[in-house]
C-alpha positions, 0 to 999 in steps of 0.5 A: 519752528523746526517742528513745524517745518519738519511736519511740512517737509513730511507733507511735501513728500506725501503730496508729491509722489515720485514721478517717472518723467524727466522734467525738473521744476525750478522754485525761486524763493524771494526772501530777505534776512530782514523779513520776520515772515521768511525764516520758515520758507528759508528752512523749508528750502532744505527739503526742496534741495534734497529732491533731485526733481526740484532746483530751488534757488534763493534770491535775496531782495534789498527792500527790507534793508531799511529796517536796520539790517542789511541783507548780506546776500541781497542784490537789487537785480533780484528785487528787479526780477521779482518786480518783473514777475509782478509786472508780467501779470499786471500786478504792482505788489511784491511779497516776501517770502514769495515762491515762483514755480517754473516762472508761472505759479506764485505762492505768497507767504509760507504755504507748503501745501499750495507749493506742493500742488503746483510742484506736482502739476509741473512735474506731471507735464512733459518736458517741452525742451531737452536740455543738457549741461556739461562742465569741462573745467572752467567751461560749461557746454550747453545743448538744447533741443525743442520738439516741436520747435518753439514759436518764439525765442526764449532766453538762455540764462546762467545762474550761480549759487552758494549751496549753504551759508549760516548768518547770525542776524544782529538787528532788524526784525530777525535780530538774535536769530541764526539762520542757515540759507541754502542755494543762495543765488550770487549771479543771474546772467542772460547768455542770449536768446535762442529761437528754438527752431534748431538745436542749440549748442553753446559754451559759457565760462564758469570759473570758481567752485560755485554750482551752476544752473542753466535755465531756458525761459520764455520772455516776460519773465514767464514759463521756464521750459527747461533747467539743468544743473552742473555741480 
């Protein structure tokens, strides 16, 4: 498996050349410790973590827990988020693994070539919203501006995650495997709606050492207009 993933990582680097623009692309990976198809996608996240142009986030769902292994990172809220993405496009199906790129493009299964194409497309697009975050102790200061102004309100969201954790899976489809997960989302909270017709400045508490990401996203959930991280 490592050989295949290593080749895919090289392919990712080749297909998505450096871009001078500022946009950062958010990749949400819906995964589960109980899903036998997920480990290649989980491991591929390591390549994305190393690219400063990408914010990869691993959201563990709970609908595989019945197989015999309860995912230690799973949260029903993440399952609901994935279902909301499906409803937004009129679909009744959800998959693991599934990657969603900037709230728009969906990649089912482990498909690094398809993902690379979507990433390249999004990195080539100019940023619609300028977003900065600054961590001051236990406080996160968030500033955003839209040029031109937005025509509909967007959601400002705060995401916290663990950078890395290794799990020895003892039961279920992945029984006997030791898997290292990266950028494991622990919380995803809505800070409020921003009309986008005037600059935004707000602060939010960020206690603890976990990194934080701020995401500005159209309702739906739909397009992610901007994202920024605070380590």
